[in-house]
GUKEZA-368930 format. One line per field, with one value per residue: residue number from 1; x, y, z of N, C-alpha, C in turn. Coordinates in steps of 0.05 Angstrom, whole numbers, always signed. Layout:
REM residues N
resi NUM:...;
n_u X:...;
n_v Y:...;
n_w Z:...;
ca_u X:...;
ca_v Y:...;
ca_w Z:...;
c_u X:...;
c_v Y:...;
c_w Z:...;
REM end
This chain:
REM residues 358
resi 1:2:3:4:5:6:7:8:9:10:11:12:13:14:15:16:17:18:19:20:21:22:23:24:25:26:27:28:29:30:31:32:33:34:35:36:37:38:39:40:41:42:43:44:45:46:47:48:49:50:51:52:53:54:55:56:57:58:59:60:61:62:63:64:65:66:67:68:69:70:71:72:73:74:75:76:77:78:79:80:81:82:83:84:85:86:87:88:89:90:91:92:93:94:95:96:97:98:99:100:101:102:103:104:105:106:107:108:109:110:111:112:113:114:115:116:117:118:119:120:121:122:123:124:125:126:127:128:129:130:131:132:133:134:135:136:137:138:139:140:141:142:143:144:145:146:147:148:149:150:151:152:153:154:155:156:157:158:159:160:161:162:163:164:165:166:167:168:169:170:171:172:173:174:175:176:177:178:179:180:181:182:183:184:185:186:187:188:189:190:191:192:193:194:195:196:197:198:199:200:201:202:203:204:205:206:207:208:209:210:211:212:213:214:215:216:217:218:219:220:221:222:223:224:225:226:227:228:229:230:231:232:233:234:235:236:237:238:239:240:241:242:243:244:245:246:247:248:249:250:251:252:253:254:255:256:257:258:259:260:261:262:263:264:265:266:267:268:269:270:271:272:273:274:275:276:277:278:279:280:281:282:283:284:285:286:287:288:289:290:291:292:293:294:295:296:297:298:299:300:301:302:303:304:305:306:307:308:309:310:311:312:313:314:315:316:317:318:319:320:321:322:323:324:325:326:327:328:329:330:331:332:333:334:335:336:337:338:339:340:341:342:343:344:345:346:347:348:349:350:351:352:353:354:355:356:357:358;
n_u -318:-320:-268:-266:-302:-275:-232:-245:-260:-216:-180:-202:-196:-143:-128:-142:-167:-132:-89:-115:-128:-77:-59:-94:-81:-31:-47:-82:-43:-17:-58:-70:-21:-24:-69:-50:-10:-42:-72:-32:-17:-60:-99:-122:-85:-27:+15:+61:+69:+100:+137:+163:+185:+221:+256:+279:+304:+340:+374:+358:+329:+271:+212:+187:+130:+115:+138:+110:+56:+57:+82:+62:+7:-17:+9:+3:-54:-62:-41:-73:-124:-114:-105:-150:-190:-172:-177:-232:-251:-230:-251:-304:-305:-289:-332:-371:-356:-357:-411:-429:-455:-468:-488:-472:-443:-403:-423:-478:-502:-500:-448:-412:-442:-443:-390:-386:-416:-384:-341:-365:-380:-331:-313:-350:-355:-304:-278:-290:-258:-203:-151:-97:-104:-126:-82:-46:-69:-80:-83:-105:-153:-203:-199:-195:-243:-279:-268:-283:-339:-350:-333:-366:-419:-410:-404:-454:-487:-473:-483:-540:-559:-542:-558:-555:-511:-522:-531:-579:-599:-640:-651:-600:-598:-643:-631:-584:-607:-636:-597:-566:-604:-612:-559:-556:-597:-575:-530:-551:-573:-526:-504:-541:-527:-479:-428:-416:-368:-356:-401:-395:-348:-370:-412:-384:-351:-387:-405:-366:-297:-230:-199:-178:-132:-72:-4:-2:-54:-56:-15:-36:-83:-68:-46:-93:-125:-94:-106:-140:-109:-66:-92:-115:-84:-87:-140:-162:-166:-199:-247:-259:-272:-319:-354:-379:-410:-413:-410:-389:-342:-315:-308:-272:-225:-220:-211:-267:-289:-245:-232:-277:-273:-226:-236:-279:-256:-216:-243:-273:-233:-209:-254:-273:-227:-220:-271:-267:-225:-240:-296:-366:-361:-388:-406:-358:-340:-381:-383:-331:-314:-356:-350:-298:-309:-338:-301:-254:-273:-293:-252:-220:-164:-145:-184:-185:-134:-136:-180:-161:-126:-159:-198:-168:-152:-203:-226:-187:-193:-247:-237:-205:-243:-279:-250:-248:-300:-327:-287:-251:-269:-287:-326:-357:-329:-360:-407:-395:-384:-433:-464:-441:-445:-499:-533:-508:-515:-571:-572:-547:-587:-627:-606:-600:-648:-673:-643:-662:-710:-752;
n_v -606:-552:-537:-566:-535:-488:-494:-488:-434:-410:-423:-396:-343:-336:-342:-324:-276:-255:-239:-202:-164:-148:-124:-84:-54:-33:-1:+36:+60:+92:+125:+152:+178:+213:+243:+269:+301:+333:+359:+388:+422:+453:+512:+575:+615:+641:+609:+560:+492:+463:+502:+511:+460:+459:+499:+477:+431:+454:+480:+531:+585:+581:+624:+668:+669:+622:+584:+591:+582:+531:+499:+510:+514:+483:+431:+409:+408:+372:+323:+319:+312:+262:+228:+232:+215:+161:+142:+146:+111:+61:+55:+50:+3:-33:-28:-49:-100:-116:-110:-143:-123:-87:-35:-9:+45:+98:+149:+141:+111:+138:+144:+184:+229:+223:+234:+284:+311:+308:+338:+388:+399:+406:+452:+489:+489:+482:+524:+525:+491:+482:+529:+511:+456:+465:+489:+445:+405:+431:+429:+379:+375:+377:+336:+291:+297:+287:+233:+209:+217:+190:+135:+122:+122:+85:+39:+37:+28:-20:-54:-47:-67:-119:-185:-245:-260:-246:-197:-148:-121:-83:-62:-41:+0:+34:+44:+74:+117:+139:+150:+187:+228:+243:+259:+302:+336:+350:+376:+416:+446:+462:+494:+535:+562:+583:+631:+685:+678:+624:+604:+614:+583:+531:+528:+527:+483:+444:+432:+405:+406:+411:+456:+485:+462:+451:+444:+434:+416:+370:+340:+333:+302:+259:+213:+188:+181:+144:+96:+56:+38:+18:-24:-54:-101:-136:-147:-163:-219:-238:-207:-231:-283:-270:-263:-312:-317:-309:-355:-395:-370:-370:-423:-437:-417:-361:-305:-278:-237:-204:-185:-155:-116:-90:-72:-36:+3:+23:+43:+82:+117:+133:+155:+192:+230:+244:+270:+311:+343:+352:+360:+348:+300:+256:+190:+168:+124:+88:+86:+71:+19:-13:-9:-34:-86:-105:-105:-137:-173:-197:-204:-184:-177:-155:-117:-78:-54:-35:-1:+42:+66:+78:+111:+153:+175:+186:+226:+268:+280:+297:+342:+374:+381:+414:+460:+480:+487:+536:+573:+632:+619:+568:+506:+472:+410:+368:+375:+361:+306:+288:+294:+257:+210:+205:+187:+140:+109:+101:+70:+25:+8:-5:-47:-86:-95:-133:-138:-107:-128:-142;
n_w +1980:+1974:+1961:+1911:+1881:+1879:+1844:+1788:+1785:+1804:+1761:+1719:+1737:+1740:+1689:+1626:+1639:+1677:+1646:+1615:+1652:+1667:+1619:+1615:+1661:+1644:+1602:+1628:+1661:+1621:+1604:+1651:+1659:+1614:+1626:+1674:+1652:+1620:+1659:+1684:+1643:+1628:+1642:+1670:+1672:+1638:+1640:+1617:+1613:+1577:+1560:+1610:+1617:+1574:+1589:+1634:+1610:+1579:+1614:+1630:+1670:+1708:+1699:+1750:+1753:+1725:+1759:+1806:+1790:+1767:+1804:+1854:+1847:+1803:+1804:+1859:+1856:+1815:+1835:+1878:+1854:+1830:+1872:+1903:+1864:+1857:+1910:+1921:+1881:+1891:+1942:+1930:+1900:+1940:+1977:+1946:+1940:+1993:+2006:+1970:+1919:+1863:+1867:+1911:+1937:+1962:+1961:+1947:+1987:+2034:+2059:+2045:+2057:+2111:+2123:+2102:+2140:+2185:+2167:+2160:+2213:+2236:+2207:+2220:+2275:+2294:+2315:+2368:+2395:+2441:+2437:+2437:+2421:+2369:+2344:+2347:+2317:+2268:+2199:+2199:+2227:+2197:+2159:+2197:+2227:+2187:+2174:+2223:+2218:+2169:+2183:+2226:+2197:+2160:+2193:+2222:+2176:+2158:+2201:+2203:+2156:+2152:+2168:+2203:+2174:+2122:+2073:+2061:+2003:+1993:+2044:+2056:+2017:+2030:+2085:+2075:+2049:+2091:+2131:+2100:+2097:+2148:+2162:+2123:+2146:+2198:+2179:+2151:+2193:+2217:+2176:+2175:+2220:+2211:+2198:+2153:+2125:+2137:+2110:+2056:+2046:+2055:+2018:+1966:+1976:+1982:+1932:+1907:+1890:+1871:+1868:+1907:+1924:+1961:+1982:+2033:+2051:+2020:+2043:+2092:+2085:+2055:+2082:+2105:+2059:+2034:+2057:+2035:+1992:+2017:+2043:+2004:+1983:+2024:+2032:+1984:+1970:+2009:+1998:+1948:+1967:+1999:+1959:+1951:+1996:+2067:+2099:+2064:+2053:+2101:+2107:+2071:+2094:+2101:+2141:+2157:+2191:+2202:+2149:+2140:+2180:+2167:+2115:+2126:+2159:+2124:+2083:+2108:+2126:+2079:+2046:+2080:+2086:+2032:+2020:+2056:+2034:+1980:+1977:+1958:+1914:+1873:+1849:+1828:+1855:+1839:+1784:+1763:+1786:+1765:+1707:+1703:+1719:+1678:+1638:+1659:+1695:+1762:+1798:+1855:+1862:+1817:+1804:+1844:+1839:+1786:+1791:+1822:+1785:+1741:+1767:+1784:+1735:+1713:+1746:+1741:+1686:+1688:+1720:+1684:+1643:+1673:+1678:+1627:+1604:+1618:+1615:+1630:+1681:+1728:+1730:+1786:+1802:+1818:+1793:+1741:+1746:+1767:+1721:+1688:+1719:+1735:+1689:+1680:+1726:+1722:+1678:+1700:+1733:+1699:+1676:+1716:+1741:+1776:+1822:+1862:+1879:+1934;
ca_u -335:-315:-242:-272:-317:-256:-213:-251:-261:-186:-168:-213:-187:-115:-123:-145:-176:-107:-73:-130:-125:-49:-57:-111:-65:-12:-61:-91:-20:-11:-80:-66:+2:-33:-88:-35:+3:-62:-80:-12:-15:-85:-106:-131:-61:-12:+38:+65:+84:+120:+158:+178:+202:+243:+276:+293:+321:+363:+390:+347:+313:+240:+202:+173:+102:+113:+145:+87:+32:+62:+92:+46:-22:-25:+22:-14:-82:-62:-36:-97:-143:-110:-105:-180:-204:-165:-188:-261:-258:-220:-270:-329:-300:-285:-357:-386:-347:-365:-439:-437:-475:-455:-499:-459:-426:-400:-444:-506:-511:-497:-424:-402:-460:-433:-361:-391:-426:-361:-324:-381:-378:-302:-311:-369:-352:-278:-266:-296:-236:-181:-131:-73:-113:-127:-55:-34:-81:-75:-99:-115:-178:-226:-198:-201:-272:-291:-261:-299:-367:-351:-331:-392:-441:-406:-410:-484:-501:-468:-498:-568:-566:-534:-571:-548:-492:-532:-535:-602:-595:-662:-645:-578:-605:-662:-615:-568:-623:-644:-571:-557:-625:-605:-534:-563:-612:-558:-511:-567:-573:-499:-501:-557:-515:-452:-426:-413:-342:-359:-422:-380:-331:-388:-425:-367:-342:-408:-408:-341:-275:-200:-185:-162:-112:-46:+13:-9:-79:-51:-1:-54:-103:-57:-44:-118:-134:-78:-114:-151:-89:-49:-107:-125:-70:-95:-169:-172:-175:-222:-270:-265:-287:-344:-375:-392:-425:-396:-406:-373:-316:-304:-305:-246:-203:-218:-221:-287:-292:-221:-234:-298:-265:-204:-250:-294:-238:-201:-263:-280:-213:-205:-275:-272:-209:-226:-292:-257:-209:-253:-325:-384:-358:-403:-408:-334:-339:-400:-378:-305:-314:-376:-336:-277:-321:-347:-276:-237:-285:-298:-230:-211:-137:-141:-204:-178:-112:-146:-197:-146:-116:-182:-211:-151:-154:-230:-229:-170:-206:-269:-227:-197:-269:-290:-235:-251:-327:-333:-260:-230:-280:-289:-350:-351:-322:-382:-430:-387:-385:-462:-473:-429:-451:-528:-543:-495:-531:-596:-567:-542:-611:-643:-593:-601:-674:-678:-630:-675:-734:-751;
ca_v -595:-523:-538:-572:-514:-467:-498:-475:-406:-400:-426:-375:-316:-336:-348:-300:-251:-240:-226:-177:-145:-136:-106:-61:-38:-18:+21:+57:+78:+112:+143:+167:+198:+234:+260:+285:+321:+352:+376:+407:+441:+471:+529:+601:+630:+636:+591:+539:+469:+455:+520:+506:+435:+463:+515:+460:+415:+470:+493:+557:+589:+585:+650:+667:+663:+594:+568:+592:+569:+501:+482:+516:+513:+461:+406:+398:+402:+348:+301:+315:+299:+234:+212:+230:+196:+134:+133:+141:+88:+38:+52:+40:-26:-46:-31:-68:-127:-120:-116:-162:-113:-65:-8:+0:+69:+115:+173:+133:+100:+157:+146:+208:+249:+224:+246:+311:+321:+310:+361:+412:+403:+417:+478:+510:+489:+477:+546:+522:+472:+497:+541:+492:+433:+473:+492:+420:+390:+446:+421:+354:+376:+373:+305:+273:+299:+272:+205:+200:+215:+168:+112:+118:+120:+58:+18:+36:+17:-48:-66:-48:-81:-146:-202:-274:-264:-239:-168:-144:-97:-64:-50:-24:+26:+47:+53:+94:+141:+150:+163:+210:+248:+251:+276:+326:+352:+363:+392:+441:+462:+474:+514:+557:+579:+590:+658:+688:+666:+594:+596:+615:+558:+509:+527:+518:+457:+423:+425:+391:+419:+409:+479:+497:+442:+460:+419:+429:+401:+346:+323:+328:+283:+236:+188:+175:+173:+123:+73:+34:+29:-1:-48:-72:-125:-155:-155:-172:-249:-238:-198:-252:-304:-260:-266:-337:-316:-309:-382:-409:-357:-378:-452:-441:-408:-332:-290:-257:-211:-184:-173:-135:-94:-74:-58:-14:+24:+34:+59:+104:+135:+145:+172:+216:+249:+253:+287:+336:+361:+357:+364:+328:+289:+230:+171:+156:+96:+72:+82:+58:-11:-28:-11:-52:-111:-112:-110:-157:-192:-188:-211:-160:-174:-139:-97:-56:-42:-19:+19:+64:+81:+92:+132:+177:+186:+198:+252:+288:+287:+313:+369:+388:+392:+436:+484:+488:+491:+564:+585:+626:+611:+539:+491:+452:+383:+352:+377:+343:+277:+280:+292:+230:+188:+200:+169:+114:+96:+94:+47:-1:+1:-17:-75:-102:-89:-153:-138:-91:-140:-146;
ca_w +1959:+1970:+1945:+1883:+1866:+1877:+1823:+1763:+1787:+1802:+1734:+1703:+1746:+1734:+1659:+1605:+1655:+1691:+1624:+1605:+1672:+1667:+1597:+1622:+1681:+1628:+1586:+1646:+1669:+1601:+1604:+1675:+1653:+1596:+1641:+1692:+1637:+1613:+1683:+1690:+1621:+1624:+1664:+1662:+1668:+1613:+1645:+1597:+1621:+1558:+1562:+1632:+1615:+1556:+1605:+1652:+1595:+1567:+1636:+1634:+1696:+1705:+1707:+1774:+1748:+1717:+1782:+1825:+1779:+1762:+1828:+1877:+1842:+1787:+1813:+1882:+1846:+1797:+1852:+1896:+1838:+1824:+1895:+1911:+1847:+1863:+1938:+1918:+1865:+1907:+1964:+1918:+1894:+1965:+1989:+1929:+1947:+2020:+2006:+1944:+1905:+1845:+1871:+1935:+1930:+1986:+1957:+1942:+2010:+2056:+2073:+2038:+2073:+2140:+2122:+2100:+2166:+2201:+2157:+2168:+2241:+2240:+2195:+2234:+2304:+2300:+2330:+2397:+2406:+2455:+2419:+2435:+2405:+2342:+2334:+2346:+2296:+2244:+2176:+2204:+2241:+2178:+2151:+2221:+2232:+2165:+2179:+2244:+2206:+2150:+2197:+2241:+2181:+2148:+2210:+2224:+2153:+2155:+2223:+2199:+2131:+2152:+2188:+2199:+2154:+2096:+2071:+2045:+1986:+1996:+2068:+2052:+2002:+2047:+2107:+2066:+2045:+2117:+2143:+2086:+2102:+2176:+2161:+2112:+2163:+2217:+2163:+2143:+2216:+2220:+2154:+2182:+2241:+2203:+2193:+2122:+2114:+2135:+2091:+2029:+2044:+2055:+1991:+1946:+1984:+1978:+1903:+1899:+1876:+1878:+1859:+1930:+1932:+1970:+1991:+2064:+2051:+2010:+2062:+2115:+2079:+2039:+2100:+2107:+2035:+2025:+2073:+2018:+1978:+2035:+2054:+1982:+1977:+2044:+2031:+1958:+1969:+2026:+1982:+1930:+1983:+2006:+1936:+1954:+2020:+2088:+2111:+2047:+2055:+2127:+2105:+2056:+2109:+2101:+2165:+2147:+2207:+2199:+2123:+2141:+2198:+2153:+2094:+2136:+2167:+2104:+2066:+2124:+2126:+2050:+2039:+2100:+2079:+2006:+2023:+2070:+2018:+1954:+1978:+1948:+1887:+1873:+1827:+1820:+1864:+1825:+1754:+1757:+1790:+1745:+1681:+1702:+1722:+1650:+1622:+1668:+1714:+1789:+1817:+1869:+1860:+1794:+1805:+1863:+1828:+1763:+1799:+1831:+1761:+1725:+1781:+1785:+1709:+1708:+1762:+1728:+1661:+1696:+1727:+1660:+1633:+1691:+1673:+1600:+1597:+1620:+1620:+1651:+1705:+1731:+1741:+1805:+1792:+1828:+1772:+1718:+1754:+1767:+1692:+1678:+1737:+1738:+1669:+1685:+1748:+1710:+1660:+1716:+1743:+1678:+1667:+1736:+1759:+1794:+1848:+1881:+1886:+1960;
c_u -328:-288:-249:-283:-298:-239:-222:-252:-232:-172:-176:-200:-157:-107:-124:-151:-150:-90:-87:-128:-97:-45:-70:-95:-42:-24:-71:-68:-14:-32:-76:-43:-8:-49:-72:-21:-20:-71:-60:-8:-38:-93:-112:-107:-45:+11:+40:+82:+107:+144:+176:+196:+225:+265:+292:+312:+345:+381:+381:+335:+286:+232:+187:+143:+99:+120:+121:+64:+35:+65:+72:+17:-28:-15:+6:-43:-83:-60:-61:-118:-139:-113:-138:-195:-198:-177:-217:-268:-252:-240:-296:-328:-299:-314:-374:-380:-356:-397:-449:-458:-463:-466:-487:-438:-424:-421:-472:-518:-504:-469:-411:-417:-451:-405:-366:-401:-401:-344:-338:-379:-351:-300:-327:-362:-324:-266:-270:-274:-216:-159:-106:-80:-114:-100:-41:-41:-76:-93:-113:-145:-201:-222:-203:-230:-287:-291:-279:-329:-370:-351:-355:-414:-436:-413:-440:-494:-496:-483:-530:-576:-557:-549:-566:-532:-499:-537:-560:-598:-615:-658:-623:-585:-624:-648:-596:-581:-629:-619:-563:-579:-616:-579:-542:-579:-594:-538:-526:-570:-547:-494:-515:-544:-489:-449:-420:-388:-343:-378:-411:-364:-348:-402:-407:-356:-362:-413:-386:-322:-249:-187:-170:-143:-84:-29:+5:-33:-73:-36:-17:-74:-93:-55:-72:-127:-118:-88:-123:-128:-70:-64:-114:-109:-80:-123:-179:-182:-199:-249:-279:-281:-314:-365:-389:-409:-407:-391:-386:-343:-300:-295:-279:-223:-201:-228:-241:-290:-269:-224:-256:-287:-243:-218:-265:-278:-224:-220:-270:-259:-208:-227:-276:-252:-213:-250:-284:-240:-221:-284:-341:-379:-370:-397:-383:-332:-360:-393:-353:-306:-331:-362:-314:-288:-328:-323:-259:-247:-284:-274:-217:-180:-130:-162:-197:-154:-120:-164:-182:-134:-139:-197:-195:-153:-181:-233:-210:-182:-233:-260:-219:-222:-280:-275:-240:-279:-332:-307:-264:-241:-281:-315:-338:-348:-347:-403:-422:-390:-415:-471:-464:-444:-483:-538:-532:-509:-557:-593:-560:-570:-629:-632:-597:-626:-680:-665:-644:-704:-732:-762;
c_v -564:-520:-545:-549:-490:-469:-483:-444:-393:-401:-405:-349:-316:-339:-323:-274:-237:-227:-200:-156:-132:-116:-81:-41:-20:+4:+43:+73:+99:+130:+163:+185:+219:+254:+278:+307:+343:+369:+396:+428:+459:+487:+557:+620:+624:+620:+567:+517:+462:+475:+517:+480:+442:+481:+496:+442:+429:+485:+522:+560:+593:+613:+647:+658:+633:+577:+567:+577:+540:+486:+487:+512:+485:+435:+394:+391:+376:+320:+296:+304:+270:+217:+209:+213:+168:+125:+130:+116:+63:+33:+41:+10:-43:-50:-48:-96:-135:-129:-133:-148:-91:-38:+4:+23:+87:+139:+165:+122:+113:+161:+175:+233:+248:+237:+277:+323:+325:+334:+387:+418:+416:+447:+497:+511:+484:+499:+544:+505:+493:+506:+520:+468:+442:+476:+466:+404:+404:+436:+395:+353:+367:+344:+287:+273:+282:+243:+194:+195:+194:+139:+104:+109:+89:+34:+15:+22:-13:-64:-70:-66:-111:-163:-230:-277:-258:-209:-164:-117:-74:-48:-34:+2:+45:+59:+77:+120:+155:+162:+188:+235:+261:+268:+302:+345:+367:+383:+418:+459:+477:+499:+538:+576:+587:+620:+662:+677:+636:+586:+597:+588:+533:+506:+518:+490:+436:+415:+409:+405:+411:+433:+491:+479:+456:+437:+413:+410:+373:+328:+316:+305:+258:+210:+173:+165:+148:+96:+50:+24:+12:-26:-67:-98:-147:-164:-166:-202:-251:-230:-217:-274:-297:-262:-293:-337:-320:-336:-397:-395:-365:-407:-456:-426:-379:-321:-268:-232:-194:-171:-151:-111:-76:-57:-35:+9:+36:+51:+84:+125:+148:+163:+197:+237:+261:+276:+313:+355:+367:+361:+341:+319:+261:+214:+158:+128:+78:+65:+65:+29:-26:-31:-32:-82:-122:-120:-133:-178:-180:-195:-187:-155:-155:-113:-73:-39:-22:+4:+43:+81:+93:+112:+155:+192:+199:+224:+272:+298:+306:+341:+385:+399:+415:+462:+497:+497:+520:+581:+616:+617:+580:+529:+473:+423:+363:+354:+360:+317:+269:+279:+266:+208:+182:+183:+142:+95:+86:+69:+21:-10:-15:-46:-96:-95:-111:-152:-122:-103:-149:-176;
c_w +1953:+1955:+1915:+1867:+1866:+1853:+1797:+1763:+1788:+1776:+1716:+1709:+1740:+1706:+1644:+1618:+1667:+1669:+1613:+1625:+1673:+1643:+1601:+1641:+1663:+1613:+1603:+1657:+1648:+1601:+1628:+1671:+1635:+1610:+1661:+1677:+1628:+1635:+1689:+1668:+1619:+1647:+1653:+1658:+1645:+1618:+1630:+1611:+1602:+1557:+1586:+1630:+1595:+1572:+1621:+1636:+1585:+1587:+1642:+1662:+1692:+1713:+1733:+1770:+1742:+1741:+1800:+1814:+1775:+1789:+1850:+1873:+1827:+1796:+1838:+1874:+1830:+1816:+1869:+1881:+1835:+1848:+1904:+1891:+1853:+1890:+1932:+1901:+1877:+1931:+1953:+1912:+1920:+1978:+1972:+1935:+1974:+2021:+1984:+1928:+1890:+1850:+1898:+1928:+1954:+1982:+1957:+1971:+2038:+2069:+2068:+2053:+2101:+2143:+2120:+2125:+2185:+2193:+2166:+2196:+2246:+2231:+2210:+2264:+2314:+2318:+2359:+2410:+2421:+2433:+2416:+2420:+2375:+2330:+2329:+2323:+2268:+2222:+2178:+2218:+2222:+2170:+2173:+2228:+2209:+2167:+2200:+2235:+2189:+2162:+2210:+2222:+2168:+2168:+2216:+2201:+2148:+2176:+2216:+2176:+2131:+2174:+2182:+2177:+2126:+2095:+2053:+2029:+1990:+2021:+2068:+2038:+2019:+2071:+2098:+2061:+2073:+2133:+2127:+2092:+2130:+2176:+2147:+2129:+2184:+2202:+2157:+2168:+2221:+2201:+2162:+2202:+2235:+2196:+2162:+2111:+2113:+2115:+2064:+2024:+2039:+2027:+1968:+1951:+1978:+1949:+1891:+1881:+1888:+1873:+1883:+1941:+1938:+1980:+2020:+2066:+2041:+2030:+2084:+2110:+2066:+2056:+2103:+2082:+2024:+2040:+2054:+2001:+1991:+2042:+2031:+1979:+1998:+2044:+2004:+1958:+1987:+2012:+1963:+1944:+1992:+1983:+1937:+1979:+2045:+2100:+2091:+2049:+2081:+2122:+2088:+2067:+2109:+2128:+2159:+2165:+2204:+2171:+2126:+2158:+2181:+2131:+2104:+2143:+2147:+2087:+2083:+2125:+2099:+2043:+2058:+2091:+2051:+2006:+2035:+2051:+1990:+1954:+1965:+1919:+1889:+1847:+1818:+1828:+1854:+1797:+1748:+1760:+1770:+1717:+1681:+1705:+1693:+1633:+1632:+1688:+1743:+1808:+1829:+1869:+1839:+1794:+1823:+1849:+1803:+1770:+1808:+1806:+1746:+1742:+1784:+1756:+1703:+1722:+1750:+1702:+1667:+1705:+1705:+1646:+1647:+1685:+1647:+1592:+1596:+1626:+1615:+1678:+1705:+1741:+1763:+1794:+1797:+1807:+1748:+1724:+1757:+1737:+1681:+1692:+1738:+1715:+1672:+1705:+1739:+1692:+1676:+1726:+1723:+1672:+1692:+1756:+1781:+1821:+1868:+1890:+1916:+1968;
REM end
């Protein structure tokens, strides 16, 4: 019976939706390319991307200012924004598949708060580590601490909200609020004891920004942020099976426990590293997967891939807006995403009020 019920779904997934998903991938690649060019071209300095490209094409030598601004400031910022956006979007899509609910988002259910707590612990208390360990870890201290906080929060959340193979949406949201509040309380205590330098770092970091991107930070966080990209091909079919329920997924040959373990570990790594380098940027993991489900359906083989592209493009566009609104100063990118994501979240709630019935 399970196999018979699987045939129509497979035919639908591999039919028109697959072609639509592939076309959307092509379109999103173009959009992402345009967003990256815009990110490289726009800035407070007078450095010109097009002038630099012309100099390179004609064999000329780049001016020192253009080389520093484009190579050392804008390029790592552009790549960081794309990778962070992709990591948050894929993590959101993965969590929604794992919990079988479109409201599951690392920021809404406390995972980002847990990652933030880990990062704050590293920033405020990292100086207590032995000097040799600090030198050995270098820039990896904050991403690794954020990963531990994100992983622990995700694991606790899943354990609390799942009973007898069924995940309670109401319990998940309430547990996420509780974990977020607890993480916020501990974070507040650490902020209270921070010195002036640490306090300035934490204040700016908490609002979310990729303005401080450097090649060192990018290389330190990239291996962890890439976790969901590496895991996506291996968990996509498992997440599709989980949409039928854990019992049905096991019946059709899916290793449910392995899928859950890989998904939890990948999300924890990606969100932890993303929060460590960009701070509190919310709603990417909520908005992107939901829009794509409306466009191409819930098949995670296409959803995860397109989420990475749309998430990267969305965060770069938000970063461009943050540079232009009060130029030459910049708004924190977390504010821009909150303005976009808050109304969108309310819209989802209005469309799906029944999912919160207890």
